[in-house]
DOTI-715988 format. One record per residue (C-alpha): residue in one letter; x, y, z. Coordinates in Angstrom, 2 decimals. Layout:
N
code=a xx=X yy=Y zz=Z
...
//
This chain:
276
code=x xx=103.20 yy=84.27 zz=78.30
code=x xx=101.75 yy=85.05 zz=74.82
code=x xx=98.87 yy=82.78 zz=75.31
code=x xx=98.23 yy=84.22 zz=78.85
code=x xx=98.13 yy=87.80 zz=77.61
code=x xx=95.97 yy=86.80 zz=74.45
code=x xx=93.37 yy=84.81 zz=76.45
code=x xx=93.14 yy=87.50 zz=78.97
code=x xx=92.56 yy=90.14 zz=76.28
code=x xx=89.97 yy=87.87 zz=74.60
code=x xx=88.08 yy=87.56 zz=77.89
code=x xx=88.00 yy=91.35 zz=78.17
code=x xx=86.93 yy=91.87 zz=74.56
code=x xx=84.25 yy=89.22 zz=74.64
code=x xx=82.62 yy=90.66 zz=77.62
code=x xx=79.30 yy=92.41 zz=76.96
code=x xx=80.42 yy=95.70 zz=78.51
code=x xx=82.46 yy=98.30 zz=76.60
code=x xx=85.77 yy=99.22 zz=78.28
code=x xx=87.67 yy=102.45 zz=77.85
code=x xx=90.81 yy=101.67 zz=75.79
code=x xx=93.13 yy=103.05 zz=78.31
code=x xx=91.64 yy=101.03 zz=81.12
code=x xx=91.58 yy=97.96 zz=78.85
code=x xx=95.09 yy=98.25 zz=77.97
code=x xx=95.97 yy=98.62 zz=81.68
code=x xx=94.09 yy=95.46 zz=82.59
code=x xx=95.92 yy=93.51 zz=79.88
code=x xx=99.14 yy=95.00 zz=80.98
code=x xx=98.52 yy=93.92 zz=84.63
code=x xx=97.81 yy=90.42 zz=83.39
code=x xx=101.13 yy=90.37 zz=81.51
code=x xx=103.00 yy=91.73 zz=84.56
code=x xx=101.38 yy=89.29 zz=86.88
code=x xx=102.25 yy=86.39 zz=84.58
code=x xx=105.80 yy=87.78 zz=84.22
code=x xx=106.07 yy=88.10 zz=87.96
code=x xx=104.93 yy=84.53 zz=88.58
code=x xx=107.34 yy=83.28 zz=85.94
code=x xx=110.23 yy=85.21 zz=87.69
code=x xx=109.29 yy=83.56 zz=90.95
code=x xx=109.08 yy=80.20 zz=89.41
code=x xx=112.59 yy=80.63 zz=87.91
code=x xx=113.98 yy=81.76 zz=91.26
code=x xx=112.58 yy=78.76 zz=93.01
code=x xx=113.54 yy=76.22 zz=90.28
code=x xx=116.91 yy=77.47 zz=89.46
code=x xx=118.43 yy=74.09 zz=90.49
code=x xx=116.11 yy=72.19 zz=88.25
code=x xx=116.59 yy=74.66 zz=85.34
code=x xx=120.32 yy=74.03 zz=85.50
code=x xx=119.91 yy=70.30 zz=84.88
code=x xx=117.64 yy=70.57 zz=81.86
code=x xx=118.84 yy=71.36 zz=78.38
code=x xx=115.70 yy=73.39 zz=77.51
code=x xx=116.06 yy=75.71 zz=80.47
code=x xx=119.82 yy=75.82 zz=81.26
code=x xx=120.20 yy=79.05 zz=79.36
code=x xx=117.75 yy=81.02 zz=81.59
code=x xx=119.30 yy=84.01 zz=83.54
code=x xx=119.57 yy=82.26 zz=86.99
code=x xx=121.17 yy=78.86 zz=86.00
code=x xx=123.42 yy=80.64 zz=83.45
code=x xx=124.66 yy=83.02 zz=86.16
code=x xx=123.53 yy=86.14 zz=84.57
code=x xx=121.42 yy=87.21 zz=87.60
code=x xx=121.55 yy=86.96 zz=91.32
code=x xx=118.78 yy=84.91 zz=92.96
code=x xx=117.98 yy=87.65 zz=95.44
code=x xx=117.41 yy=90.11 zz=92.63
code=x xx=115.02 yy=87.72 zz=90.86
code=x xx=113.14 yy=87.26 zz=94.14
code=x xx=112.77 yy=90.85 zz=94.86
code=x xx=111.74 yy=91.59 zz=91.22
code=x xx=109.10 yy=88.93 zz=91.30
code=x xx=107.59 yy=89.83 zz=94.54
code=x xx=107.62 yy=93.60 zz=93.68
code=x xx=106.18 yy=93.12 zz=90.23
code=x xx=103.45 yy=90.75 zz=91.66
code=x xx=102.35 yy=93.41 zz=94.26
code=x xx=102.41 yy=96.21 zz=91.57
code=x xx=100.41 yy=94.32 zz=89.10
code=x xx=97.61 yy=93.51 zz=91.56
code=x xx=97.52 yy=97.09 zz=93.07
code=x xx=97.40 yy=98.62 zz=89.59
code=x xx=94.65 yy=96.30 zz=88.49
code=x xx=92.64 yy=97.17 zz=91.48
code=x xx=93.01 yy=100.91 zz=90.87
code=x xx=92.39 yy=100.66 zz=87.04
code=x xx=89.41 yy=98.25 zz=87.20
code=x xx=87.90 yy=96.60 zz=90.30
code=x xx=88.45 yy=94.52 zz=93.41
code=x xx=87.30 yy=91.35 zz=91.83
code=x xx=89.74 yy=91.45 zz=88.85
code=x xx=92.60 yy=92.39 zz=91.26
code=x xx=91.69 yy=89.48 zz=93.53
code=x xx=91.59 yy=86.92 zz=90.76
code=x xx=94.85 yy=88.17 zz=89.49
code=x xx=96.41 yy=87.85 zz=93.01
code=x xx=95.06 yy=84.18 zz=93.32
code=x xx=96.37 yy=83.23 zz=89.97
code=x xx=99.86 yy=84.44 zz=90.82
code=x xx=99.79 yy=82.72 zz=94.22
code=x xx=98.40 yy=79.56 zz=92.64
code=x xx=101.18 yy=79.29 zz=90.20
code=x xx=103.97 yy=80.19 zz=92.64
code=x xx=102.81 yy=78.33 zz=95.86
code=x xx=100.48 yy=75.59 zz=94.68
code=x xx=102.12 yy=74.61 zz=91.40
code=x xx=105.80 yy=75.58 zz=91.72
code=x xx=106.48 yy=74.98 zz=95.45
code=x xx=103.97 yy=72.23 zz=96.26
code=x xx=103.14 yy=70.25 zz=93.17
code=x xx=106.02 yy=70.46 zz=90.65
code=x xx=108.50 yy=68.21 zz=92.52
code=x xx=105.94 yy=65.98 zz=94.25
code=x xx=103.49 yy=64.55 zz=91.96
code=x xx=102.84 yy=63.66 zz=88.31
code=x xx=99.53 yy=65.50 zz=88.63
code=x xx=101.41 yy=68.84 zz=88.79
code=x xx=100.27 yy=69.93 zz=85.35
code=x xx=96.66 yy=68.77 zz=86.01
code=x xx=96.12 yy=70.77 zz=89.20
code=x xx=98.64 yy=73.43 zz=88.32
code=x xx=96.98 yy=74.02 zz=84.92
code=x xx=94.43 yy=76.07 zz=86.70
code=x xx=97.00 yy=78.90 zz=87.10
code=x xx=97.10 yy=79.33 zz=83.41
code=x xx=93.35 yy=79.23 zz=83.09
code=x xx=92.66 yy=82.39 zz=85.19
code=x xx=93.43 yy=85.17 zz=82.47
code=x xx=90.09 yy=85.06 zz=80.62
code=x xx=88.34 yy=85.25 zz=84.01
code=x xx=90.53 yy=88.17 zz=84.89
code=x xx=89.83 yy=90.02 zz=81.54
code=x xx=86.09 yy=89.47 zz=81.84
code=x xx=86.00 yy=90.52 zz=85.49
code=x xx=88.03 yy=93.71 zz=84.65
code=x xx=85.40 yy=94.61 zz=82.09
code=x xx=82.26 yy=93.54 zz=83.94
code=x xx=82.99 yy=93.35 zz=87.65
code=x xx=81.52 yy=89.93 zz=87.77
code=x xx=81.98 yy=86.31 zz=86.68
code=x xx=79.22 yy=84.43 zz=84.70
code=x xx=79.07 yy=81.02 zz=83.01
code=x xx=80.97 yy=81.89 zz=79.76
code=x xx=84.16 yy=83.01 zz=81.44
code=x xx=83.88 yy=79.88 zz=83.78
code=x xx=83.60 yy=77.75 zz=80.65
code=x xx=86.70 yy=79.70 zz=79.18
code=x xx=88.54 yy=78.79 zz=82.39
code=x xx=87.49 yy=75.11 zz=82.05
code=x xx=88.78 yy=74.89 zz=78.40
code=x xx=92.26 yy=76.09 zz=79.31
code=x xx=92.22 yy=73.85 zz=82.50
code=x xx=91.46 yy=70.87 zz=80.43
code=x xx=93.71 yy=71.82 zz=77.56
code=x xx=96.80 yy=72.09 zz=79.66
code=x xx=97.40 yy=68.31 zz=80.33
code=x xx=97.29 yy=67.17 zz=76.68
code=x xx=99.33 yy=70.35 zz=75.76
code=x xx=102.16 yy=69.80 zz=78.19
code=x xx=102.16 yy=66.01 zz=78.14
code=x xx=102.66 yy=66.12 zz=74.40
code=x xx=105.72 yy=68.17 zz=75.06
code=x xx=106.94 yy=66.06 zz=77.96
code=x xx=106.73 yy=62.87 zz=75.87
code=x xx=109.49 yy=64.03 zz=73.50
code=x xx=111.59 yy=65.82 zz=76.22
code=x xx=111.20 yy=63.05 zz=78.79
code=x xx=114.98 yy=62.72 zz=79.31
code=x xx=115.17 yy=66.34 zz=80.44
code=x xx=112.55 yy=65.84 zz=83.11
code=x xx=114.06 yy=62.64 zz=84.20
code=x xx=117.57 yy=64.20 zz=84.46
code=x xx=116.17 yy=66.96 zz=86.70
code=x xx=114.09 yy=64.51 zz=88.86
code=x xx=110.78 yy=66.17 zz=88.01
code=x xx=108.09 yy=63.60 zz=88.33
code=x xx=106.30 yy=64.46 zz=84.96
code=x xx=103.87 yy=61.86 zz=83.77
code=x xx=106.05 yy=60.11 zz=81.24
code=x xx=108.84 yy=59.75 zz=83.79
code=x xx=106.47 yy=58.24 zz=86.45
code=x xx=103.77 yy=56.44 zz=84.58
code=x xx=105.59 yy=55.68 zz=81.19
code=x xx=104.94 yy=56.82 zz=77.71
code=x xx=101.73 yy=54.80 zz=76.82
code=x xx=99.93 yy=55.81 zz=80.03
code=x xx=100.78 yy=59.52 zz=79.29
code=x xx=99.46 yy=59.10 zz=75.76
code=x xx=96.17 yy=57.58 zz=77.01
code=x xx=95.78 yy=60.17 zz=79.63
code=x xx=96.35 yy=63.05 zz=77.20
code=x xx=93.72 yy=61.61 zz=74.85
code=x xx=91.18 yy=61.13 zz=77.72
code=x xx=91.70 yy=64.77 zz=78.88
code=x xx=91.06 yy=65.86 zz=75.22
code=x xx=87.39 yy=64.41 zz=75.46
code=x xx=86.09 yy=66.87 zz=78.21
code=x xx=88.13 yy=69.71 zz=76.62
code=x xx=86.27 yy=69.24 zz=73.45
code=x xx=82.93 yy=69.21 zz=75.29
code=x xx=83.76 yy=72.29 zz=77.23
code=x xx=85.06 yy=74.16 zz=74.08
code=x xx=81.96 yy=73.39 zz=72.05
code=x xx=79.42 yy=73.90 zz=74.92
code=x xx=79.16 yy=77.79 zz=74.75
code=x xx=77.44 yy=77.52 zz=71.38
code=x xx=74.54 yy=75.02 zz=72.21
code=x xx=74.14 yy=76.76 zz=75.58
code=x xx=73.42 yy=80.07 zz=73.62
code=x xx=76.39 yy=81.90 zz=74.95
code=x xx=77.97 yy=82.47 zz=71.58
code=x xx=76.90 yy=82.69 zz=67.92
code=x xx=77.45 yy=80.39 zz=64.92
code=x xx=80.84 yy=81.88 zz=64.10
code=x xx=82.34 yy=80.46 zz=67.42
code=x xx=80.33 yy=77.30 zz=67.07
code=x xx=81.58 yy=76.42 zz=63.54
code=x xx=85.16 yy=77.38 zz=64.47
code=x xx=85.02 yy=75.38 zz=67.66
code=x xx=83.68 yy=72.31 zz=65.93
code=x xx=86.44 yy=72.34 zz=63.26
code=x xx=89.38 yy=73.17 zz=65.61
code=x xx=88.30 yy=70.52 zz=68.12
code=x xx=87.84 yy=67.80 zz=65.50
code=x xx=91.36 yy=68.38 zz=64.31
code=x xx=92.61 yy=68.44 zz=67.94
code=x xx=90.82 yy=65.09 zz=68.67
code=x xx=92.36 yy=63.60 zz=65.44
code=x xx=95.89 yy=64.59 zz=66.48
code=x xx=95.46 yy=63.30 zz=70.07
code=x xx=94.25 yy=59.97 zz=68.62
code=x xx=97.37 yy=59.77 zz=66.58
code=x xx=99.45 yy=60.32 zz=69.71
code=x xx=97.52 yy=57.52 zz=71.46
code=x xx=98.16 yy=55.18 zz=68.56
code=x xx=101.91 yy=55.95 zz=68.47
code=x xx=104.21 yy=53.40 zz=70.19
code=x xx=107.48 yy=55.16 zz=69.52
code=x xx=109.97 yy=55.44 zz=72.50
code=x xx=112.54 yy=57.50 zz=70.47
code=x xx=111.84 yy=61.22 zz=70.52
code=x xx=112.91 yy=61.40 zz=66.80
code=x xx=109.99 yy=59.15 zz=65.98
code=x xx=107.40 yy=61.15 zz=68.04
code=x xx=106.03 yy=63.33 zz=65.17
code=x xx=102.49 yy=62.96 zz=66.32
code=x xx=103.44 yy=64.32 zz=69.74
code=x xx=105.41 yy=67.24 zz=68.31
code=x xx=102.39 yy=67.98 zz=65.91
code=x xx=99.92 yy=67.89 zz=68.75
code=x xx=102.02 yy=70.23 zz=70.89
code=x xx=102.42 yy=72.71 zz=68.05
code=x xx=98.77 yy=72.51 zz=67.04
code=x xx=97.60 yy=72.94 zz=70.72
code=x xx=99.20 yy=76.43 zz=70.74
code=x xx=97.56 yy=77.36 zz=67.39
code=x xx=94.26 yy=75.81 zz=68.66
code=x xx=93.97 yy=78.13 zz=71.71
code=x xx=94.83 yy=81.16 zz=69.74
code=x xx=92.30 yy=80.26 zz=66.99
code=x xx=89.61 yy=79.30 zz=69.42
code=x xx=89.76 yy=82.45 zz=71.50
code=x xx=90.19 yy=84.58 zz=68.47
code=x xx=86.86 yy=83.08 zz=67.01
code=x xx=85.27 yy=83.92 zz=70.33
code=x xx=86.16 yy=87.56 zz=70.05
code=x xx=85.16 yy=87.78 zz=66.32
code=x xx=81.82 yy=86.22 zz=67.22
code=x xx=81.11 yy=88.50 zz=70.10
code=x xx=82.04 yy=91.60 zz=68.04
code=x xx=80.15 yy=90.69 zz=64.81
code=x xx=77.04 yy=89.02 zz=66.29
code=x xx=74.73 yy=91.32 zz=68.38
//
């Protein structure tokens, strides 16, 4: 949620069009509300799975603190409200992309992919990649190459980020019957694929600088951040451990991947604001 809101805010701030503070705040609020609504619907649909996993058993529905119908009504109502408010405050395009992102996360990822294929994170990762597009569209009313590259960065970042986590919580997913990559393909295949996805992610993350879409601040930060990401992904690839207690490279990559996205998008905004 924090990354969703932050990347949406960065998309808005990096756009070459000034936005009234009230309208900008409203746009970011709508992104947060839409993400929260999608999360609520996800938890409504997956309450049975959440109950089986140690990591999610304490959530309101599996813990019995909320009625499923209340969660469903809350999620649907909040989804509609966030889209309508975005449309009123900004423009039709931003509202439409927000609606697509909610539907993609709930219908494509949660309902269709999550329980059926190990590619759930790969395809479903698009849902979390929409916020910078929404923020940019809210400010400009259009979508250009830079926000598309921002979408691509998050889309390609999602597999190594989540697969690093799934490697050391494999037993949780196995117990719930969720076909995450380590459960279906094994640990070494997951490590290899996480590394392979890192390569195009690095290319997409550095690309805005040589393409002339950003300045040297973003370029330098991007090269440094991606070099470290690649190093940590390589350490995961080299690790042969099967015991979660010995998966320090995986835990390090997962933790760094969160910091990476914050730092990369933060550098984008600093670059856009400081360099004319």
